[in-house]
C-alpha positions in Angstrom: 24.9 14.0 -40.3 26.7 11.5 -37.9 24.7 8.6 -37.4 25.5 7.5 -33.9 23.9 4.1 -34.4 22.4 1.8 -36.7 22.0 -2.3 -36.7 23.6 -4.5 -39.5 20.3 -5.6 -41.0 19.3 -1.8 -41.1 22.2 -0.9 -42.8 21.8 -3.5 -45.2 18.2 -2.8 -45.7 19.0 0.8 -46.6 21.6 -0.1 -49.1 19.5 -2.5 -51.0 16.6 0.3 -51.1 19.1 2.8 -52.5 20.7 -0.2 -55.1 17.0 -0.5 -56.4 15.9 2.4 -58.6 12.2 1.2 -58.2 9.7 -0.4 -56.0 10.9 -3.7 -54.0 8.3 -5.9 -52.4 8.4 -6.8 -48.8 9.0 -10.0 -50.1 11.9 -9.6 -52.0 13.6 -7.6 -49.4 12.9 -10.5 -46.7 14.5 -13.0 -49.4 17.1 -10.7 -49.6 18.4 -10.2 -46.1 16.9 -13.4 -44.9 14.7 -12.6 -42.2 10.7 -12.3 -41.9 8.4 -10.2 -43.8 7.8 -9.0 -40.2 11.2 -7.7 -39.5 11.3 -6.1 -42.6 8.4 -4.3 -41.7 9.8 -2.9 -38.2 13.2 -2.0 -39.5 11.6 0.0 -42.0 10.0 2.2 -39.2 13.3 2.0 -37.6 15.3 3.9 -40.7 12.8 6.6 -41.0 14.2 8.9 -39.2 17.9 8.5 -40.7 15.9 8.7 -44.2 14.1 11.7 -42.9 17.4 13.4 -41.9 18.9 13.2 -45.5 16.1 14.9 -46.8 14.6 11.7 -48.6 11.5 10.2 -48.7 10.8 6.4 -47.9 7.9 5.5 -49.8 5.5 2.5 -49.0 2.9 1.8 -51.4 0.4 -1.0 -50.4 0.6 -3.8 -52.9 3.5 -2.3 -54.9 6.7 -2.0 -52.5 9.0 0.4 -50.9 11.4 2.7 -52.6 13.8 5.4 -51.1 13.1 8.5 -53.5 15.6 11.7 -53.1 18.6 13.5 -55.2 20.9 10.5 -56.1 24.0 12.7 -54.8 22.3 12.6 -51.5 21.6 8.5 -51.6 25.3 8.2 -52.5 26.2 10.3 -49.4 24.1 8.2 -47.2 25.7 5.1 -49.0 29.4 6.6 -48.2 28.4 7.6 -44.5 26.9 3.6 -43.9 30.6 2.7 -45.3 32.3 4.7 -42.5 30.1 3.4 -39.6 32.1 0.9 -37.4 28.9 -1.5 -35.9 28.9 -1.3 -32.2 30.3 -4.4 -30.2 27.9 -5.4 -27.8 28.5 -6.8 -24.5 27.3 -10.4 -23.8 24.2 -9.2 -21.4 23.3 -6.7 -24.2 23.2 -9.8 -26.8 21.5 -11.8 -24.5 19.1 -9.2 -24.1 18.8 -8.5 -28.0 18.2 -12.5 -28.7 15.5 -12.5 -26.0 13.5 -9.5 -27.4 13.9 -11.5 -31.2 12.8 -14.5 -30.3 9.9 -13.0 -28.2 8.4 -10.7 -31.1 9.1 -14.0 -33.6 6.2 -15.5 -34.8 8.3 -18.2 -36.4 11.6 -19.8 -35.9 14.4 -17.6 -36.1 17.8 -18.3 -38.1 21.1 -18.4 -36.5 22.4 -16.4 -39.7 19.8 -13.6 -39.1 20.9 -13.4 -35.3 24.4 -13.4 -36.4 24.0 -10.5 -38.4 21.7 -8.5 -36.0 24.3 -8.4 -33.5 27.7 -8.3 -36.0 28.9 -11.4 -34.3 29.9 -15.0 -35.6 27.4 -17.9 -35.9 29.3 -19.8 -33.2 29.4 -16.8 -30.9 25.4 -16.8 -31.1 25.1 -20.4 -30.7 27.3 -19.8 -27.4 24.9 -16.7 -26.4 21.9 -19.4 -26.8 23.2 -21.6 -24.3 23.8 -18.9 -21.8 20.1 -17.3 -22.3 18.7 -20.8 -21.8 20.7 -21.2 -18.6 19.4 -17.8 -17.3 15.5 -18.5 -18.7 15.9 -22.0 -17.1 14.6 -20.8 -13.4 11.3 -19.3 -15.0 10.7 -23.1 -16.8 11.4 -21.2 -20.5 14.0 -22.9 -23.0 15.2 -22.2 -26.3 14.1 -24.8 -28.8 17.0 -25.4 -31.8 16.5 -27.5 -34.9 19.2 -27.7 -37.7 17.7 -26.0 -40.5 15.0 -25.0 -38.5 16.1 -22.1 -36.8 15.6 -21.4 -33.1 12.3 -20.1 -31.0 11.4 -19.8 -27.3 9.5 -22.8 -25.7 7.5 -22.4 -22.7 4.3 -21.1 -21.7 3.2 -17.3 -22.4 3.3 -16.8 -18.9 7.1 -17.2 -18.7 7.8 -15.7 -21.8 6.3 -12.5 -20.4 8.1 -13.0 -17.3 11.4 -12.8 -19.1 10.6 -9.9 -20.7 9.6 -7.8 -17.8 12.5 -8.8 -16.3 15.1 -7.5 -19.2 12.8 -4.2 -18.8 13.2 -3.9 -15.4 16.8 -4.4 -15.3 17.9 -2.5 -18.7 15.4 0.6 -18.0 15.1 0.2 -14.0 12.3 1.8 -12.5 13.0 5.5 -13.1 13.4 4.9 -16.8 10.0 3.0 -17.1 8.1 5.9 -15.0 9.9 8.5 -17.7 8.5 6.5 -20.6 5.1 6.3 -19.0 5.6 10.0 -18.8 6.4 10.0 -22.3 9.7 11.5 -21.4 11.5 9.1 -23.5 9.2 9.6 -26.4 10.2 13.1 -26.6 13.5 12.0 -27.8 14.7 10.6 -31.4 15.0 6.9 -31.5 19.0 7.3 -32.6 19.7 9.2 -29.2 18.7 6.2 -27.3 21.0 3.5 -26.2 20.3 0.7 -28.8 19.4 -2.1 -26.1 16.8 0.3 -24.3 15.2 1.2 -27.6 15.0 -2.2 -28.8 13.3 -3.2 -25.2 11.0 -0.1 -25.6 9.7 -1.2 -29.1 7.8 -4.1 -27.0 5.6 -1.5 -25.8 3.5 0.6 -28.2 3.7 4.2 -26.7 0.5 5.2 -27.9 -1.3 2.4 -26.1 0.7 3.4 -23.0 -1.1 6.8 -23.1 -4.1 5.2 -23.4 -4.1 2.9 -21.2 -2.6 5.4 -18.3 -5.5 7.8 -19.5 -8.0 4.9 -19.0 -6.9 3.8 -15.5 -7.5 7.9 -14.5 -10.7 7.5 -15.7 -11.5 4.4 -14.1 -9.8 5.0 -10.8 -8.8 8.9 -10.7 -6.7 8.3 -7.2 -4.6 5.2 -8.7 -1.5 6.7 -9.3 -1.6 8.5 -5.7 -3.1 5.5 -3.8 -0.1 2.8 -5.2 3.2 3.1 -4.9 5.0 4.6 -7.9 6.9 0.9 -8.9 3.7 -0.4 -8.2 2.2 1.8 -10.9 4.6 1.5 -13.4 4.3 -2.0 -12.9 0.7 -2.4 -13.8 1.0 0.1 -16.6 3.8 -1.9 -18.1 2.0 -5.3 -17.5 -1.2 -3.8 -19.0 0.6 -2.6 -22.3 2.7 -6.0 -22.7 -0.8 -8.1 -22.2 -2.8 -5.8 -25.0 -0.1 -6.2 -27.2 0.4 -10.0 -26.6 -3.6 -10.6 -26.8 -3.6 -8.7 -29.9 -1.1 -11.2 -31.3 -3.1 -13.9 -30.1 -0.5 -14.9 -27.2 -3.0 -15.5 -24.2 -1.9 -16.0 -20.8 -3.0 -19.2 -18.9 -4.0 -20.0 -15.2 -4.7 -22.9 -13.1 -8.7 -23.3 -13.3 -8.9 -23.6 -9.3 -6.7 -20.7 -8.7 -9.1 -18.6 -11.2 -12.1 -19.7 -9.1 -10.0 -19.1 -5.7 -9.2 -15.5 -6.5 -12.9 -14.5 -7.1 -12.9 -14.1 -3.3 -10.1 -11.6 -3.2 -10.9 -8.1 -2.6 -9.1 -7.1 -5.9 -10.9 -8.9 -7.8 -13.5 -6.5 -8.6 -11.1 -4.0 -9.4 -9.2 -6.2 -11.5 -12.2 -7.2 -13.5 -12.9 -3.5 -13.8 -9.8 -3.0 -15.1 -10.1 -5.5 -18.1 -13.8 -4.5 -18.8 -12.5 -1.2 -19.5 -9.8 -2.4 -21.5 -12.0 -4.0 -23.7 -13.8 -1.4 -24.5 -10.9 0.7 -25.1 -9.4 -1.5 -27.6 -12.4 -3.7 -28.5 -10.7 -6.9 -28.2 -11.8 -10.0 -25.8 -9.5 -10.5 -23.0 -9.3 -14.2 -21.1 -10.0 -14.2 -17.8 -6.6 -15.5 -16.5 -6.0 -11.6 -17.3 -7.6 -10.8 -14.6 -5.7 -13.0 -12.5 -2.4 -11.4 -13.2 -3.7 -7.9 -13.1 -4.7 -8.8 -9.8 -1.6 -10.3 -8.5 0.0 -6.5 -9.9 -2.9 -4.8 -7.4 -2.2 -7.4 -4.5 1.6 -6.5 -4.8 0.7 -2.6 -4.9 1.9 -1.8 -1.6 -0.9 1.0 -1.1 0.2 3.9 0.6 -2.4 4.5 2.9 -2.9 1.3 4.8 -6.6 0.1 4.7 -7.7 -2.4 7.1 -9.9 -5.1 5.8 -11.8 -8.0 7.8 -9.5 -10.6 7.9 -8.9 -13.4 5.4 -7.9 -17.3 5.6 -4.7 -16.1 3.4 -3.9 -13.2 5.8 -4.2 -15.7 9.0 -1.7 -18.1 7.3 0.3 -15.2 5.9 0.4 -13.7 9.6 1.7 -17.0 11.0 4.2 -17.5 8.3 5.9 -13.8 8.6 5.6 -14.4 12.7 7.6 -17.6 12.2 9.8 -16.0 9.7 10.8 -13.3 12.6 11.5 -15.7 15.1 13.8 -17.6 13.0 15.8 -14.4 12.2 15.6 -13.9 15.7 17.5 -17.2 16.3 19.7 -16.7 13.6 20.8 -12.9 14.5 20.5 -12.9 18.2 18.5 -9.8 18.0 14.8 -9.5 19.7 12.3 -8.8 17.0 9.1 -10.1 17.8 7.8 -6.9 19.6 8.2 -5.1 16.4 4.9 -4.7 15.1 5.8 -2.6 11.7 8.0 -5.2 10.7 5.3 -7.8 11.4 3.0 -5.9 9.3 5.5 -5.0 6.6 6.0 -9.0 6.2 2.6 -9.6 5.9 1.8 -7.0 3.1 5.0 -8.1 1.6 4.7 -11.7 1.5 1.2 -12.0 -0.1 1.9 -10.8 -3.3 5.6 -12.1 -3.2 4.2 -15.7 -2.8 1.8 -15.4 -5.4 4.3 -14.2 -7.7 6.9 -17.5 -7.0 3.7 -19.6 -7.1 2.4 -18.3 -10.6 6.1 -18.2 -12.1 6.1 -14.3 -12.4 9.1 -12.5 -13.0 10.9 -11.0 -9.5 13.2 -8.0 -10.1 15.4 -6.6 -7.4 18.0 -4.0 -8.8 19.3 -3.4 -5.6 20.2 -7.3 -5.4 24.0 -7.0 -5.5 24.1 -3.9 -3.1 22.1 -5.8 -0.6 24.6 -9.1 -1.0 27.4 -6.9 -0.5 26.1 -4.6 2.3 24.4 -6.9 4.1 26.3 -10.2 3.7 25.5 -11.5 7.2 22.3 -10.4 7.4 21.5 -12.1 3.9 22.7 -15.2 4.6 20.9 -15.4 7.9 17.4 -14.6 6.2 18.3 -16.9 3.8 18.5 -19.7 6.3 15.3 -18.5 7.7 13.4 -18.3 4.9 14.4 -22.0 3.8 12.8 -22.8 7.1 9.7 -21.3 7.0 9.1 -22.3 3.4 10.4 -25.3 2.9 8.3 -26.1 -0.2 8.9 -23.0 -2.1 11.7 -22.1 -4.6 12.6 -18.7 -3.1 14.6 -16.6 -5.5 17.6 -14.6 -4.1 15.7 -11.6 -5.7 13.2 -11.9 -3.1 15.0 -12.7 -0.2 17.0 -9.2 -0.8 13.4 -7.7 -0.4 13.0 -9.5 2.6 17.1 -8.2 3.7 15.7 -4.6 3.4 12.9 -5.5 5.7 14.7 -6.6 8.8 17.6 -4.5 7.8 15.7 -1.0 8.0 14.4 -2.6 12.0 17.9 -3.7 12.9 19.8 -0.4 12.1 17.2 1.9 13.4 18.4 4.4 16.2 16.5 7.2 17.9 18.7 10.3 17.4 18.4 14.0 18.5 17.7 16.6 15.9 15.0 19.4 14.6 15.2 18.6 11.1 12.6 16.7 8.6 13.6 14.8 5.9 11.4 13.9 2.6 12.6 10.7 1.1 11.8 10.5 -2.7 12.3 6.5 -3.8 10.9 4.5 -6.6 12.1 1.1 -5.4 9.4 0.3 -3.1 8.6 0.5 0.6 11.7 -1.7 1.8 14.3 0.7 0.2 12.5 3.9 1.4 12.3 2.2 4.9 16.0 1.4 4.8 17.0 4.7 3.7 14.9 6.5 6.4 16.4 4.4 9.1 20.1 5.1 7.9 19.6 8.8 7.6 18.1 8.8 11.2 21.1 6.9 12.7 23.7 8.8 10.9 22.2 12.5 10.7 21.6 13.5 14.1 20.0 16.7 12.9 17.3 14.6 11.6 14.4 13.7 13.9 11.8 12.7 11.2 11.7 10.9 7.8 8.6 10.8 5.8 9.0 8.8 2.1 6.8 10.3 -0.3 6.6 9.7 -4.3 6.9 11.3 -7.2 3.3 11.9 -7.5 3.0 13.6 -4.2 6.0 15.7 -4.3 4.3 18.8 -6.8 1.4 19.1 -4.0 3.7 18.8 -1.3 6.2 21.9 -2.3 3.7 24.9 -1.2 4.0 23.1 2.4 7.8 22.2 2.3 9.6 24.8 4.8 13.1 26.2 4.2 14.2 23.6 7.0 13.1 20.7 5.3 15.4 18.5 3.2 14.8 17.1 0.3 16.8 13.5 -0.1 15.9 11.7 -3.6 17.5 8.5 -5.2 16.5 9.6 -8.4 16.5 13.0 -10.5 13.5 14.9 -10.1 13.1 16.9 -13.3 11.6 20.5 -13.2 11.7 20.4 -9.3 12.1 24.0 -7.9 13.6 23.4 -4.3 17.2 22.3 -3.8 17.4 18.7 -3.0 20.4 15.9 -2.7 20.7 12.9 -4.7 21.8 9.8 -2.8 21.8 5.9 -3.6 19.9 4.1 -1.6 22.8 2.6 0.6 24.8 5.8 1.9 28.2 5.5 1.5 30.6 7.4 4.2 31.1 10.0 1.6 27.6 10.5 0.4 26.5 10.3 4.7 28.9 13.3 4.7 27.7 15.3 2.2 23.9 15.0 3.8 25.3 15.9 7.0 26.7 19.0 5.7 23.4 19.7 3.7 21.6 19.5 7.0 24.1 21.7 9.0 23.2 24.1 6.4 19.9 23.9 6.6 20.0 24.7 10.5 21.9 28.0 10.1 19.4 29.2 7.3 17.0 30.3 10.3 18.8 31.2 13.4 15.8 33.4 14.8 13.5 31.8 16.5 9.8 31.1 14.8 7.2 33.9 15.4 4.7 30.9 15.2 3.8 29.1 18.2 2.6 25.6 18.0 -1.3 25.7 18.1 -3.1 23.7 20.8 -5.5 21.2 19.5 -8.7 22.7 18.5 -12.4 21.4 19.1 -12.3 19.7 15.8 -9.4 17.3 15.9 -10.1 16.4 20.0 -14.1 15.7 18.8 -12.2 13.7 16.1 -10.2 11.5 18.3 -12.9 11.2 20.9 -15.2 9.9 17.8 -12.7 7.5 17.0 -12.2 6.3 20.5 -16.0 6.1 20.7 -15.9 3.7 17.6 -13.3 1.4 19.0 -14.7 1.0 22.7 -18.4 0.8 20.8 -16.9 -2.5 18.9 -15.0 -3.4 21.8 -18.0 -3.8 24.0 -20.1 -5.3 21.3 -17.6 -8.5 21.0 -16.8 -8.9 24.9 -20.3 -8.6 25.5 -21.7 -11.4 23.2 -18.3 -13.6 23.8 -19.3 -17.3 24.1 -17.4 -20.4 24.7 -19.7 -23.6 24.3 -19.4 -27.0 24.0 -20.9 -28.6 20.7 -23.0 -32.2 20.2 -21.0 -34.5 17.9 -22.3 -34.0 14.6 -21.6 -36.0 11.2 -20.7 -32.6 8.9 -19.2 -29.6 9.2 -22.4 -28.0 8.0 -24.4 -29.5 10.6 -21.7 -27.8 13.3 -22.2 -24.5 11.7 -25.7 -25.0 11.8 -25.8 -25.6 15.6 -23.3 -22.4 16.0 -25.8 -20.3 13.9 -28.7 -21.4 15.7 -27.0 -20.4 18.9 -25.9 -16.8 17.7 -29.5 -16.1 16.2 -30.8 -17.0 19.5 -28.8 -14.3 20.9 -29.7 -11.9 18.0 -26.5 -11.6 16.6 -27.4 -12.7 13.4 -30.6 -13.4 11.4 -31.5 -16.0 9.0 -29.1 -18.8 10.3 -29.0 -20.6 7.1 -27.8 -17.5 4.9 -24.9 -17.0 7.5 -24.0 -20.7 7.1 -23.8 -20.6 3.5 -21.7 -17.4 3.7 -19.1 -19.4 6.2 -19.1 -22.6 3.9 -18.7 -20.1 0.9 -15.8 -18.8 2.3 -14.3 -21.9 3.0 -14.1 -22.4 -0.7 -11.5 -20.1 -1.3 -8.9 -21.9 0.8 -8.2 -23.7 3.7 -9.5 -23.0 7.4 -7.7 -25.0 9.6 -4.7 -23.1 11.4 -1.5 -25.2 10.6 0.5 -26.2 13.7 -2.8 -25.8 15.9 -5.8 -27.8 16.7 -8.1 -24.5 15.6 -10.5 -23.9 13.0 -11.2 -20.1 12.0 -14.4 -19.6 10.1 -15.6 -15.9 9.2 -17.8 -14.1 7.3 -19.2 -10.6 6.4 -22.7 -10.6 5.6 -26.2 -8.3 5.4 -27.6 -11.2 8.0 -25.1 -10.3 10.5 -26.2 -8.0 12.7 -23.4 -7.3 15.0 -19.8 -8.1 15.4 -19.1 -11.2 17.1 -16.3 -13.7 18.2 -17.1 -16.9 19.8 -15.3 -20.2 20.6 -17.0 -23.5 19.9 -15.3 -27.0 21.2 -16.1 -30.3 19.9 -16.5 -33.4 21.7 -14.0 -35.3 19.2 -11.7 -34.0 17.0 -12.0 -34.0 12.8 -9.8 -33.4 10.1 -10.3 -30.4 7.6 -8.4 -28.7 5.1 -5.9 -26.3 6.5 -4.8 -22.8 5.4 -1.6 -24.4 3.8 -3.2 -26.8 1.8 -2.7 -30.0 4.0 -5.4 -31.5 6.2 -5.4 -30.4 9.8 -6.9 -32.2 12.9 -9.1 -29.6 14.9 -11.4 -29.7 18.1 -12.1 -25.9 18.3 -14.2 -23.8 16.3 -13.3 -20.0 16.4 -16.2 -18.0 14.6 -15.5 -14.4 13.3 -18.4 -12.0 12.0 -18.8 -9.0 10.4 -22.0 -7.0 9.6 -22.0 -6.0 5.8 -22.0 -2.3 6.8 -19.3 -1.6 9.5 -16.8 1.3 10.5 -13.4 1.1 9.8 -12.7 0.9 13.6 -14.9 -2.5 13.6 -13.0 -4.0 11.0 -10.0 -3.0 12.7 -10.8 -4.7 15.9 -12.2 -8.0 14.2 -8.9 -8.1 12.1 -7.1 -7.5 15.6 -8.5 -10.5 16.9 -7.5 -12.9 14.3 -3.7 -11.7 14.8 -4.2 -12.6 19.0 -5.3 -16.4 17.9 -1.6 -16.9 16.6 0.4 -14.0 18.4 2.6 -16.6 20.0 2.6 -19.9 21.3 1.0 -19.3 24.3 -1.9 -17.6 23.0 -2.8 -20.1 20.8 -2.8 -23.0 23.4 -4.8 -20.4 25.5 -7.5 -21.0 22.8 -7.1 -24.5 22.2 -7.4 -25.3 26.4 -8.6 -22.5 28.3 -12.1 -21.8 29.3 -14.6 -19.0 29.0 -13.5 -17.2 31.8 -9.4 -17.0 30.9 -10.4 -16.6 27.1 -13.0 -13.4 28.0 -10.1 -11.9 30.5 -7.4 -12.5 27.9 -9.6 -10.6 25.2 -10.2 -7.6 27.6 -6.6 -7.3 28.2 -5.5 -7.1 24.7 -8.3 -5.0 23.8 -6.9 -2.6 26.3 -3.6 -2.6 25.1 -4.9 -1.8 21.6 -6.5 0.9 22.6 -3.5 2.5 24.3 -1.4 1.7 21.4 -3.7 3.0 18.5 -6.0 5.7 19.9 -3.3 8.4 20.0 
């Protein structure tokens, strides 16, 4: 049999076992090959398939040793085959990945000699590689500790080590490869058939644990796969698998205690906590609280397919402000008017929250399309980069993250409405930004396409039955076992690919020249009733807010709590709330999760959702003199206006949308901010009524 790949160390191990006629202990083998006993154990698993192929047996006896048994003639044939093998020469990037994997797994320092044998290069080459690897790891605060006669090891936090290995996994396997790994397509292949670098990375994740984790996730949240984008789902499963492996080895994450306390107020926290409890039960281990925080970050970055509108948070207000500022700065840089594009604003807010968390917590940020973004959108990349530095002066935003932001802006800047009557389904694993960008290019370049729908691998099977012969299926990945015709493209359409898609579209139009006998059915009583019910819910919430709106002057108080008590007493008198002290507690408790002062304004926004709140409410309260309070960006801000936004514990989606809409109005632009700071009751009341009317017109249909 032809052996397609074997490392020099594995070659030495087989030769050593065949050379010995009796059992050899793991310790003896580790001393002979000059590697750790753990490495020998792993390599024995790797050579198992080769031994089996030659109809030999690898016998391991606990407490005795290891031995290859079988016909001597076959053993010698294997030895001769090994001598003929030309050990593969790795590229620099492949060597760096191998070294990272080895150091990541090592529980003790690794000798340079051992690394040189693994990679089939000189010790001087390994030394040069280590310097290059350390340069790559420096941005995530990882270094390589080197001592003469001691060896080398990774030096840094467990957080940083996992970030490095996550980056390597995504960079090498890509999202498509990780998706296949979770779906056990890689598991079906022989390890000797895989690329050695890929195989080495895959060894870091126990495939049986992957299966257990995915099964457990589906038991806990049956719709998790369909509610998250494929990339987010893959990222979550892989993160959990890495975490379980490391926890079992005693390598635990650390997270700032104050941040851990803060995240308990995030809506994703209970879900992350449930996941941790489930994992503890499935694997019979204790998992530290910091792991809850990192799972929550993945959930926050999930980019749910179906946007759920929730009650506003202080964090979201600050993100909204930052996103607005970023759009304004990009407007200045590009000269294009973007401020009225609500889809762009919402997309940026959804993206920035997990992105900032990832940057602050030093998590790996992978953008497999970075090089193409920089090449195809060179000017826009530079413009967005300038804007980002102005809006986030205190954050070191990596180019990978700027690349994703460019994709959001690029999707808007190239979108042009065209005529046609075909619908295109875009299947893409690279996230919302890439999908939007591809959709915009398709609508611009292919005149026959009028509608583009982004769907996932998980939704594809269900949609096959409803797709028509005139639908285009355009994918950036291979669709295994997919029965319909489709075309595979790169997320960035080249002129050649555009021509292919245009021909594909024209052929689809010719498929059915005869007009359809099925006429579009008029709206049913059910759909009309549903629309009227939605309108009623919106109007009820709006009328309640407008009817109970108040703008009052507060007496001077000594503490914030006293101000809130005075406000809640007024609201209790108007039967907006009951048990005012409970509502005050809820408002103060919410403040603990972060600052409440709106940066760059004289406004402070307090909000709460409680069973003691009877009706949705928004009120404005002016102070006789300004006070200092912690802002949403962590810096103190001087304020003289309290904005109070309240929601009952049980409230419909329409009510939540209305309250969230109010929070965005506050910092919609400089003029609206000044309105809330300076205007009287009649002006603010009128402004709210006009904006609510606009909201109804834009959203009900």
